[in-house]
BALOKE-364352 format. One record per residue (C-alpha): x, y, z. Coordinates in nm, 2 decimals, always signed. Layout:
# residues N
+--------+--------+--------+
!     c1 !     c2 !     c3 !
+--------+--------+--------+
!      X !      Y !      Z !
...
+--------+--------+--------+
***
This chain:
# residues 481
+--------+--------+--------+
!     c1 !     c2 !     c3 !
+--------+--------+--------+
!  -7.37 !  +2.93 !  -0.55 !
!  -7.01 !  +2.99 !  -0.67 !
!  -6.75 !  +2.72 !  -0.68 !
!  -6.43 !  +2.76 !  -0.46 !
!  -6.13 !  +2.87 !  -0.65 !
!  -5.91 !  +2.59 !  -0.79 !
!  -5.58 !  +2.52 !  -0.61 !
!  -5.42 !  +2.40 !  -0.93 !
!  -5.29 !  +2.74 !  -1.04 !
!  -5.14 !  +2.80 !  -0.69 !
!  -4.97 !  +2.46 !  -0.70 !
!  -4.84 !  +2.53 !  -1.05 !
!  -4.71 !  +2.87 !  -0.94 !
!  -4.52 !  +2.72 !  -0.64 !
!  -4.37 !  +2.45 !  -0.86 !
!  -4.26 !  +2.71 !  -1.11 !
!  -4.11 !  +2.93 !  -0.85 !
!  -3.93 !  +2.64 !  -0.69 !
!  -3.79 !  +2.52 !  -1.03 !
!  -3.68 !  +2.87 !  -1.11 !
!  -3.51 !  +2.91 !  -0.78 !
!  -3.32 !  +2.58 !  -0.82 !
!  -3.22 !  +2.66 !  -1.17 !
!  -3.09 !  +3.00 !  -1.06 !
!  -2.91 !  +2.85 !  -0.76 !
!  -2.75 !  +2.59 !  -0.99 !
!  -2.64 !  +2.86 !  -1.24 !
!  -2.49 !  +3.08 !  -0.97 !
!  -2.31 !  +2.80 !  -0.79 !
!  -2.18 !  +2.67 !  -1.12 !
!  -2.05 !  +3.02 !  -1.21 !
!  -1.88 !  +3.05 !  -0.86 !
!  -1.71 !  +2.71 !  -0.89 !
!  -1.59 !  +2.79 !  -1.25 !
!  -1.43 !  +3.11 !  -1.11 !
!  -1.24 !  +2.92 !  -0.84 !
!  -0.87 !  +2.91 !  -0.94 !
!  -0.79 !  +2.66 !  -0.67 !
!  -1.08 !  +2.44 !  -0.54 !
!  -0.87 !  +2.30 !  -0.25 !
!  -0.88 !  +2.51 !  +0.06 !
!  -0.80 !  +2.28 !  +0.35 !
!  -0.45 !  +2.16 !  +0.46 !
!  -0.42 !  +2.00 !  +0.11 !
!  -0.40 !  +2.34 !  -0.06 !
!  -0.03 !  +2.42 !  -0.04 !
!  +0.10 !  +2.08 !  -0.14 !
!  -0.14 !  +2.05 !  -0.44 !
!  -0.05 !  +2.40 !  -0.55 !
!  +0.32 !  +2.31 !  -0.53 !
!  +0.27 !  +2.00 !  -0.73 !
!  +0.14 !  +2.20 !  -1.03 !
!  +0.41 !  +2.47 !  -1.03 !
!  +0.49 !  +2.51 !  -1.40 !
!  +0.87 !  +2.50 !  -1.35 !
!  +0.86 !  +2.20 !  -1.11 !
!  +1.16 !  +1.98 !  -1.19 !
!  +1.02 !  +1.64 !  -1.12 !
!  +0.94 !  +1.37 !  -1.38 !
!  +0.79 !  +1.12 !  -1.14 !
!  +0.49 !  +1.20 !  -0.92 !
!  +0.38 !  +0.98 !  -0.63 !
!  +0.02 !  +1.03 !  -0.52 !
!  -0.20 !  +0.85 !  -0.26 !
!  -0.30 !  +0.86 !  +0.10 !
!  -0.09 !  +0.88 !  +0.42 !
!  +0.05 !  +0.54 !  +0.35 !
!  +0.23 !  +0.69 !  +0.05 !
!  +0.30 !  +1.03 !  +0.20 !
!  +0.48 !  +0.87 !  +0.50 !
!  +0.61 !  +0.57 !  +0.30 !
!  +0.79 !  +0.71 !  -0.01 !
!  +1.12 !  +0.91 !  +0.03 !
!  +1.20 !  +1.07 !  -0.30 !
!  +1.57 !  +1.12 !  -0.20 !
!  +1.61 !  +0.74 !  -0.14 !
!  +1.41 !  +0.65 !  -0.45 !
!  +1.60 !  +0.88 !  -0.68 !
!  +1.94 !  +0.77 !  -0.53 !
!  +1.86 !  +0.40 !  -0.60 !
!  +1.73 !  +0.48 !  -0.95 !
!  +2.05 !  +0.66 !  -1.03 !
!  +2.25 !  +0.37 !  -0.90 !
!  +2.06 !  +0.15 !  -1.14 !
!  +2.13 !  +0.38 !  -1.43 !
!  +1.77 !  +0.52 !  -1.46 !
!  +1.79 !  +0.87 !  -1.30 !
!  +1.47 !  +1.01 !  -1.18 !
!  +1.35 !  +1.34 !  -1.02 !
!  +1.07 !  +1.26 !  -0.78 !
!  +0.80 !  +1.45 !  -0.58 !
!  +0.58 !  +1.29 !  -0.32 !
!  +0.24 !  +1.45 !  -0.38 !
!  +0.04 !  +1.21 !  -0.15 !
!  -0.19 !  +1.36 !  +0.11 !
!  -0.28 !  +1.22 !  +0.45 !
!  -0.65 !  +1.19 !  +0.50 !
!  -0.75 !  +1.12 !  +0.14 !
!  -0.92 !  +0.81 !  +0.01 !
!  -0.90 !  +0.66 !  -0.34 !
!  -1.18 !  +0.86 !  -0.50 !
!  -1.02 !  +1.18 !  -0.35 !
!  -0.68 !  +1.09 !  -0.49 !
!  -0.83 !  +1.04 !  -0.83 !
!  -1.01 !  +1.37 !  -0.81 !
!  -0.69 !  +1.55 !  -0.71 !
!  -0.50 !  +1.37 !  -0.98 !
!  -0.75 !  +1.48 !  -1.25 !
!  -0.70 !  +1.84 !  -1.14 !
!  -0.32 !  +1.81 !  -1.13 !
!  -0.28 !  +1.64 !  -1.46 !
!  -0.47 !  +1.92 !  -1.63 !
!  -0.20 !  +2.16 !  -1.50 !
!  +0.10 !  +1.93 !  -1.46 !
!  +0.45 !  +2.06 !  -1.55 !
!  +0.58 !  +1.96 !  -1.89 !
!  +0.85 !  +1.75 !  -1.72 !
!  +0.60 !  +1.49 !  -1.58 !
!  +0.64 !  +1.15 !  -1.74 !
!  +0.51 !  +0.90 !  -1.48 !
!  +0.25 !  +0.90 !  -1.20 !
!  +0.28 !  +0.63 !  -0.94 !
!  -0.05 !  +0.60 !  -0.76 !
!  -0.12 !  +0.41 !  -0.44 !
!  -0.39 !  +0.15 !  -0.51 !
!  -0.65 !  +0.09 !  -0.25 !
!  -1.02 !  +0.02 !  -0.23 !
!  -1.30 !  +0.26 !  -0.33 !
!  -1.49 !  +0.21 !  -0.01 !
!  -1.64 !  +0.52 !  +0.14 !
!  -1.72 !  +0.41 !  +0.49 !
!  -1.84 !  +0.70 !  +0.71 !
!  -1.61 !  +0.83 !  +0.98 !
!  -1.84 !  +0.99 !  +1.24 !
!  -1.58 !  +1.25 !  +1.34 !
!  -1.51 !  +1.38 !  +1.00 !
!  -1.85 !  +1.50 !  +0.87 !
!  -1.83 !  +1.83 !  +0.68 !
!  -1.47 !  +1.90 !  +0.74 !
!  -1.30 !  +2.12 !  +0.48 !
!  -1.12 !  +1.83 !  +0.33 !
!  -1.43 !  +1.61 !  +0.30 !
!  -1.63 !  +1.89 !  +0.13 !
!  -1.35 !  +2.00 !  -0.11 !
!  -1.30 !  +1.64 !  -0.23 !
!  -1.67 !  +1.57 !  -0.31 !
!  -1.68 !  +1.78 !  -0.63 !
!  -1.99 !  +1.73 !  -0.85 !
!  -1.78 !  +1.55 !  -1.11 !
!  -1.71 !  +1.27 !  -0.85 !
!  -2.08 !  +1.21 !  -0.76 !
!  -2.16 !  +0.94 !  -1.01 !
!  -1.83 !  +0.75 !  -0.97 !
!  -1.87 !  +0.75 !  -0.59 !
!  -2.23 !  +0.63 !  -0.61 !
!  -2.12 !  +0.35 !  -0.85 !
!  -1.87 !  +0.24 !  -0.58 !
!  -2.14 !  +0.26 !  -0.31 !
!  -2.35 !  +0.02 !  -0.53 !
!  -2.07 !  -0.23 !  -0.51 !
!  -2.05 !  -0.23 !  -0.13 !
!  -2.08 !  -0.60 !  -0.02 !
!  -2.17 !  -0.53 !  +0.35 !
!  -2.54 !  -0.49 !  +0.32 !
!  -2.81 !  -0.24 !  +0.24 !
!  -2.77 !  -0.04 !  +0.56 !
!  -2.40 !  +0.03 !  +0.49 !
!  -2.49 !  +0.13 !  +0.13 !
!  -2.74 !  +0.38 !  +0.27 !
!  -2.49 !  +0.53 !  +0.51 !
!  -2.23 !  +0.57 !  +0.24 !
!  -2.48 !  +0.70 !  -0.01 !
!  -2.61 !  +0.96 !  +0.23 !
!  -2.26 !  +1.08 !  +0.31 !
!  -2.17 !  +1.11 !  -0.06 !
!  -2.49 !  +1.30 !  -0.14 !
!  -2.47 !  +1.54 !  +0.15 !
!  -2.10 !  +1.62 !  +0.11 !
!  -2.15 !  +1.65 !  -0.27 !
!  -2.44 !  +1.90 !  -0.21 !
!  -2.22 !  +2.11 !  +0.02 !
!  -1.95 !  +2.12 !  -0.24 !
!  -2.19 !  +2.20 !  -0.52 !
!  -2.34 !  +2.49 !  -0.33 !
!  -1.99 !  +2.62 !  -0.25 !
!  -2.11 !  +2.69 !  +0.10 !
!  -1.89 !  +2.96 !  +0.27 !
!  -1.64 !  +2.97 !  -0.02 !
!  -1.74 !  +3.30 !  -0.18 !
!  -1.51 !  +3.52 !  +0.02 !
!  -1.21 !  +3.28 !  -0.03 !
!  -1.27 !  +3.27 !  -0.41 !
!  -1.28 !  +3.65 !  -0.42 !
!  -0.96 !  +3.68 !  -0.22 !
!  -0.79 !  +3.43 !  -0.45 !
!  -0.90 !  +3.62 !  -0.76 !
!  -0.78 !  +3.95 !  -0.61 !
!  -0.44 !  +3.80 !  -0.53 !
!  -0.40 !  +3.68 !  -0.88 !
!  -0.51 !  +4.01 !  -1.03 !
!  -0.25 !  +4.19 !  -0.81 !
!  +0.02 !  +3.96 !  -0.95 !
!  +0.07 !  +3.78 !  -0.62 !
!  +0.05 !  +3.42 !  -0.52 !
!  -0.25 !  +3.24 !  -0.39 !
!  -0.31 !  +3.29 !  -0.02 !
!  -0.21 !  +2.99 !  +0.19 !
!  -0.03 !  +2.83 !  -0.11 !
!  +0.35 !  +2.84 !  -0.09 !
!  +0.64 !  +2.64 !  -0.22 !
!  +0.81 !  +2.45 !  +0.07 !
!  +1.10 !  +2.34 !  -0.15 !
!  +1.08 !  +1.99 !  +0.00 !
!  +1.02 !  +1.67 !  -0.18 !
!  +0.68 !  +1.61 !  -0.02 !
!  +0.78 !  +1.33 !  +0.22 !
!  +0.69 !  +1.34 !  +0.58 !
!  +0.78 !  +1.09 !  +0.86 !
!  +0.50 !  +0.95 !  +1.05 !
!  +0.73 !  +0.91 !  +1.35 !
!  +0.75 !  +1.29 !  +1.38 !
!  +0.39 !  +1.37 !  +1.29 !
!  +0.21 !  +1.15 !  +1.53 !
!  -0.12 !  +1.21 !  +1.71 !
!  -0.28 !  +1.04 !  +2.02 !
!  -0.46 !  +0.81 !  +1.78 !
!  -0.14 !  +0.72 !  +1.59 !
!  +0.05 !  +0.68 !  +1.92 !
!  -0.21 !  +0.43 !  +2.04 !
!  -0.18 !  +0.22 !  +1.72 !
!  +0.20 !  +0.22 !  +1.77 !
!  +0.15 !  +0.08 !  +2.12 !
!  -0.10 !  -0.18 !  +1.98 !
!  +0.17 !  -0.30 !  +1.74 !
!  +0.43 !  -0.33 !  +2.01 !
!  +0.21 !  -0.49 !  +2.27 !
!  +0.03 !  -0.72 !  +2.02 !
!  +0.34 !  -0.83 !  +1.83 !
!  +0.25 !  -1.20 !  +1.86 !
!  -0.09 !  -1.14 !  +1.72 !
!  +0.04 !  -0.94 !  +1.43 !
!  +0.31 !  -1.19 !  +1.35 !
!  +0.03 !  -1.45 !  +1.30 !
!  -0.15 !  -1.20 !  +1.08 !
!  +0.16 !  -1.14 !  +0.88 !
!  +0.21 !  -1.51 !  +0.82 !
!  -0.16 !  -1.54 !  +0.71 !
!  -0.10 !  -1.25 !  +0.47 !
!  +0.20 !  -1.43 !  +0.33 !
!  -0.03 !  -1.70 !  +0.22 !
!  -0.31 !  -1.48 !  +0.08 !
!  -0.34 !  -1.10 !  +0.06 !
!  -0.69 !  -1.06 !  +0.19 !
!  -0.93 !  -1.19 !  +0.45 !
!  -1.29 !  -1.32 !  +0.40 !
!  -1.45 !  -1.01 !  +0.55 !
!  -1.29 !  -0.79 !  +0.29 !
!  -1.39 !  -0.98 !  -0.02 !
!  -1.58 !  -0.79 !  -0.29 !
!  -1.66 !  -0.42 !  -0.35 !
!  -1.39 !  -0.32 !  -0.59 !
!  -1.42 !  -0.16 !  -0.93 !
!  -1.16 !  -0.13 !  -1.20 !
!  -1.33 !  +0.12 !  -1.42 !
!  -1.21 !  +0.44 !  -1.25 !
!  -0.85 !  +0.33 !  -1.29 !
!  -0.89 !  +0.24 !  -1.65 !
!  -1.04 !  +0.58 !  -1.71 !
!  -0.76 !  +0.75 !  -1.53 !
!  -0.50 !  +0.57 !  -1.73 !
!  -0.67 !  +0.68 !  -2.06 !
!  -0.67 !  +1.04 !  -1.93 !
!  -0.30 !  +1.03 !  -1.84 !
!  -0.20 !  +0.86 !  -2.16 !
!  -0.36 !  +1.14 !  -2.36 !
!  -0.11 !  +1.37 !  -2.20 !
!  +0.19 !  +1.14 !  -2.25 !
!  +0.20 !  +1.03 !  -1.88 !
!  +0.24 !  +0.67 !  -1.77 !
!  +0.03 !  +0.54 !  -1.48 !
!  +0.17 !  +0.28 !  -1.24 !
!  -0.04 !  +0.14 !  -0.95 !
!  +0.12 !  +0.03 !  -0.62 !
!  -0.04 !  -0.15 !  -0.33 !
!  +0.15 !  -0.02 !  -0.03 !
!  +0.30 !  -0.27 !  +0.22 !
!  +0.09 !  -0.32 !  +0.53 !
!  +0.06 !  -0.59 !  +0.80 !
!  -0.32 !  -0.54 !  +0.84 !
!  -0.60 !  -0.65 !  +0.62 !
!  -0.80 !  -0.34 !  +0.52 !
!  -0.85 !  -0.34 !  +0.14 !
!  -1.21 !  -0.43 !  +0.03 !
!  -1.20 !  -0.63 !  -0.30 !
!  -0.82 !  -0.69 !  -0.28 !
!  -0.87 !  -1.03 !  -0.45 !
!  -0.98 !  -0.85 !  -0.77 !
!  -0.66 !  -0.64 !  -0.80 !
!  -0.46 !  -0.89 !  -1.02 !
!  -0.71 !  -0.83 !  -1.30 !
!  -0.59 !  -0.47 !  -1.33 !
!  -0.24 !  -0.58 !  -1.43 !
!  -0.35 !  -0.70 !  -1.77 !
!  -0.41 !  -0.33 !  -1.86 !
!  -0.22 !  -0.12 !  -1.60 !
!  +0.12 !  -0.19 !  -1.46 !
!  +0.04 !  -0.29 !  -1.10 !
!  +0.29 !  -0.37 !  -0.83 !
!  +0.15 !  -0.55 !  -0.52 !
!  +0.39 !  -0.46 !  -0.25 !
!  +0.16 !  -0.59 !  +0.03 !
!  +0.27 !  -0.95 !  -0.05 !
!  +0.53 !  -1.01 !  +0.23 !
!  +0.70 !  -1.31 !  +0.08 !
!  +0.76 !  -1.14 !  -0.25 !
!  +0.88 !  -0.81 !  -0.10 !
!  +1.07 !  -0.94 !  +0.20 !
!  +1.32 !  -0.65 !  +0.22 !
!  +1.04 !  -0.42 !  +0.34 !
!  +0.87 !  -0.66 !  +0.59 !
!  +1.09 !  -0.63 !  +0.90 !
!  +0.94 !  -0.51 !  +1.23 !
!  +1.16 !  -0.20 !  +1.25 !
!  +1.01 !  -0.09 !  +0.92 !
!  +0.66 !  -0.05 !  +1.05 !
!  +0.55 !  +0.24 !  +1.28 !
!  +0.22 !  +0.07 !  +1.31 !
!  +0.03 !  -0.20 !  +1.11 !
!  -0.05 !  +0.02 !  +0.81 !
!  +0.22 !  +0.28 !  +0.80 !
!  +0.60 !  +0.26 !  +0.75 !
!  +0.85 !  +0.41 !  +0.98 !
!  +1.15 !  +0.61 !  +0.87 !
!  +1.35 !  +0.30 !  +0.83 !
!  +1.06 !  +0.14 !  +0.64 !
!  +1.03 !  +0.44 !  +0.41 !
!  +1.39 !  +0.41 !  +0.32 !
!  +1.37 !  +0.04 !  +0.26 !
!  +1.05 !  +0.06 !  +0.06 !
!  +1.17 !  +0.36 !  -0.15 !
!  +1.48 !  +0.18 !  -0.26 !
!  +1.29 !  -0.15 !  -0.31 !
!  +1.03 !  +0.02 !  -0.53 !
!  +1.30 !  +0.19 !  -0.74 !
!  +1.45 !  -0.16 !  -0.81 !
!  +1.11 !  -0.30 !  -0.90 !
!  +1.03 !  -0.01 !  -1.14 !
!  +1.37 !  -0.04 !  -1.30 !
!  +1.30 !  -0.41 !  -1.35 !
!  +0.96 !  -0.32 !  -1.51 !
!  +1.14 !  -0.09 !  -1.75 !
!  +1.38 !  -0.36 !  -1.85 !
!  +1.11 !  -0.62 !  -1.89 !
!  +0.89 !  -0.40 !  -2.12 !
!  +0.66 !  -0.25 !  -1.86 !
!  +0.56 !  -0.59 !  -1.72 !
!  +0.51 !  -0.65 !  -1.35 !
!  +0.82 !  -0.76 !  -1.16 !
!  +0.89 !  -1.13 !  -1.09 !
!  +0.79 !  -1.26 !  -0.75 !
!  +1.05 !  -1.25 !  -0.48 !
!  +1.03 !  -1.54 !  -0.24 !
!  +1.37 !  -1.56 !  -0.07 !
!  +1.48 !  -1.36 !  +0.23 !
!  +1.77 !  -1.12 !  +0.16 !
!  +2.10 !  -1.30 !  +0.20 !
!  +1.93 !  -1.64 !  +0.24 !
!  +1.86 !  -1.87 !  +0.53 !
!  +2.13 !  -1.90 !  +0.80 !
!  +2.14 !  -2.19 !  +1.05 !
!  +2.35 !  -2.29 !  +1.35 !
!  +2.36 !  -2.61 !  +1.55 !
!  +2.33 !  -2.65 !  +1.93 !
!  +2.37 !  -2.98 !  +2.11 !
!  +2.13 !  -3.06 !  +2.39 !
!  +2.02 !  -3.36 !  +2.59 !
!  +1.73 !  -3.40 !  +2.35 !
!  +1.93 !  -3.40 !  +2.03 !
!  +2.06 !  -3.16 !  +1.77 !
!  +1.88 !  -2.82 !  +1.80 !
!  +1.87 !  -2.62 !  +1.47 !
!  +1.83 !  -2.24 !  +1.50 !
!  +1.75 !  -2.08 !  +1.17 !
!  +1.73 !  -1.71 !  +1.09 !
!  +1.65 !  -1.50 !  +0.79 !
!  +1.41 !  -1.76 !  +0.67 !
!  +1.14 !  -1.69 !  +0.40 !
!  +0.80 !  -1.58 !  +0.53 !
!  +0.62 !  -1.86 !  +0.35 !
!  +0.68 !  -2.23 !  +0.29 !
!  +0.73 !  -2.53 !  +0.52 !
!  +1.06 !  -2.51 !  +0.71 !
!  +1.27 !  -2.82 !  +0.75 !
!  +1.62 !  -2.93 !  +0.84 !
!  +1.77 !  -3.25 !  +0.69 !
!  +2.09 !  -3.44 !  +0.77 !
!  +2.27 !  -3.68 !  +0.53 !
!  +2.60 !  -3.75 !  +0.37 !
!  +2.77 !  -3.48 !  +0.16 !
!  +2.71 !  -3.48 !  -0.21 !
!  +2.83 !  -3.27 !  -0.50 !
!  +2.66 !  -2.93 !  -0.50 !
!  +2.36 !  -2.92 !  -0.72 !
!  +2.24 !  -2.56 !  -0.80 !
!  +1.86 !  -2.54 !  -0.78 !
!  +1.84 !  -2.16 !  -0.85 !
!  +2.10 !  -1.88 !  -0.83 !
!  +2.25 !  -1.88 !  -0.49 !
!  +2.07 !  -2.19 !  -0.37 !
!  +2.24 !  -2.53 !  -0.39 !
!  +2.15 !  -2.88 !  -0.26 !
!  +2.47 !  -3.02 !  -0.10 !
!  +2.35 !  -3.34 !  +0.07 !
!  +2.23 !  -3.68 !  -0.05 !
!  +1.86 !  -3.75 !  -0.08 !
!  +1.66 !  -3.91 !  +0.07 !
!  +1.79 !  -3.77 !  +0.40 !
!  +1.90 !  -4.00 !  +0.68 !
!  +1.73 !  -3.78 !  +0.95 !
!  +1.52 !  -3.46 !  +0.93 !
!  +1.27 !  -3.25 !  +1.13 !
!  +1.03 !  -2.97 !  +1.08 !
!  +1.12 !  -2.62 !  +1.21 !
!  +0.87 !  -2.42 !  +1.40 !
!  +0.86 !  -2.04 !  +1.34 !
!  +0.96 !  -1.84 !  +1.65 !
!  +0.94 !  -1.49 !  +1.49 !
!  +0.91 !  -1.30 !  +1.17 !
!  +1.21 !  -1.46 !  +1.01 !
!  +1.34 !  -1.72 !  +1.26 !
!  +1.26 !  -2.08 !  +1.34 !
!  +1.39 !  -2.37 !  +1.55 !
!  +1.36 !  -2.75 !  +1.56 !
!  +1.53 !  -3.05 !  +1.71 !
!  +1.64 !  -3.39 !  +1.56 !
!  +1.63 !  -3.64 !  +1.86 !
!  +1.94 !  -3.84 !  +1.93 !
!  +1.76 !  -4.17 !  +1.87 !
!  +1.70 !  -4.07 !  +1.50 !
!  +2.06 !  -3.97 !  +1.43 !
!  +2.33 !  -4.20 !  +1.28 !
!  +2.66 !  -4.24 !  +1.46 !
!  +3.03 !  -4.29 !  +1.38 !
!  +3.09 !  -4.04 !  +1.10 !
!  +3.07 !  -3.68 !  +0.99 !
!  +2.74 !  -3.58 !  +0.83 !
!  +2.60 !  -3.26 !  +0.68 !
!  +2.29 !  -3.06 !  +0.76 !
!  +2.09 !  -2.81 !  +0.55 !
!  +1.79 !  -2.61 !  +0.66 !
!  +1.55 !  -2.43 !  +0.44 !
!  +1.20 !  -2.37 !  +0.31 !
!  +0.98 !  -2.57 !  +0.07 !
!  +0.65 !  -2.51 !  -0.09 !
!  +0.52 !  -2.85 !  -0.21 !
!  +0.81 !  -2.99 !  -0.41 !
!  +0.96 !  -2.65 !  -0.48 !
!  +1.27 !  -2.55 !  -0.28 !
!  +1.25 !  -2.18 !  -0.18 !
!  +1.57 !  -2.15 !  +0.01 !
!  +1.85 !  -2.35 !  +0.17 !
!  +2.13 !  -2.26 !  +0.41 !
!  +2.49 !  -2.35 !  +0.35 !
!  +2.58 !  -2.71 !  +0.45 !
!  +2.69 !  -2.75 !  +0.81 !
!  +2.92 !  -3.04 !  +0.90 !
!  +2.81 !  -3.24 !  +1.21 !
!  +3.06 !  -3.48 !  +1.38 !
!  +2.87 !  -3.77 !  +1.52 !
!  +3.17 !  -4.00 !  +1.59 !
!  +3.12 !  -3.92 !  +1.96 !
!  +2.79 !  -3.86 !  +2.13 !
!  +2.76 !  -3.59 !  +2.40 !
!  +2.73 !  -3.70 !  +2.76 !
!  +2.37 !  -3.79 !  +2.85 !
!  +2.26 !  -3.87 !  +2.49 !
!  +2.29 !  -4.24 !  +2.56 !
!  +1.99 !  -4.22 !  +2.79 !
!  +1.78 !  -4.06 !  +2.51 !
!  +1.90 !  -4.32 !  +2.26 !
!  +1.80 !  -4.61 !  +2.49 !
+--------+--------+--------+
***
């Protein structure tokens, strides 16, 4: 009786054919990708192409997400830089819809082809999280950004996710599937051939043109239903976001956003740029919301990379006014103007201080202003333009010789004060409080100053205000009794 034929040769044959197919597929797709003159084919294509135009005149390139694209006006930045004696020529190469790994990938491609005039790259710093947006699977932009070279860095970031194994699996699956679609160049053959034909004919790449603009767009004029809803949420929920902003003034992150940040991609990017004679500056964009995973780890970057944390409201008070935000994470036209000029000042200061991060700014522009209103209850103090942080207080005492505490801030009353009260915040930069009549002295002229303190440190004081208490207003006797 004969034995049945062994299945081993058949299994070996299938494995061999499968391996051969995979190797051939990898070789073909690698060859196709290497022939691609412009691996960006979504709405990003034209702007990225314009960024690498050989005769581009800019020396400073801004890159990032929509926060940067809508938030940095090159005309305002260059104007302020020129006023400060450091002329710049700026292009805003940021792209709406990108995330940090995407920005790094685009920047790698750009710097390999950057114009000779480029001297500085200012990159928006944000987290490396790759949370899955259910409505954006396999979009052109998602696929083009998941190049094979980004696979390992993305997976390393997925491994740092601090929100549990299930979230890691979701992000890892998205990274793998989008990376596979990119590696296989699905549907891109015809486009690559068309690009090659256009180049061979001496023409420009299809769908890649020079707009002649500086790259900035206004979110106010490029809104969508989703953006419009976020605008309404900011307006209708102003009280809630004021509290959030005060919280952010005290610390830049919330507990649910702790962890999950890696510094290595930014160190590697800096080395890559330095090799080409280009300086890297990282900037955390100003926002009202908390949305940066691992934000507490950012200060560690500043020891090796110039990092400017513009999301600290107290230190960057000129930007944090309500009219400067279109919604909680994006600046309006007014905000873009304010931020662009403010950032130009900060970078000029960094240049003057030997590339060190700028000093913190705690005072409101122009300093605290106060006025006095008399009421039946007592002296009501109304303060405006107050710092975003610190304990607000008003103190009344006798006049004393001015004692300068810091440039522009002088203590002009005797201490300890005869009467004082805490001020309660009533808005982003306003506060009120009342000193009751029964706590006030009588029969003389006294002086009042209002301001902010943090511990024993004075952050700001208003100019001294004279208060004539030789005569009490009608009705105050009842309160004093």
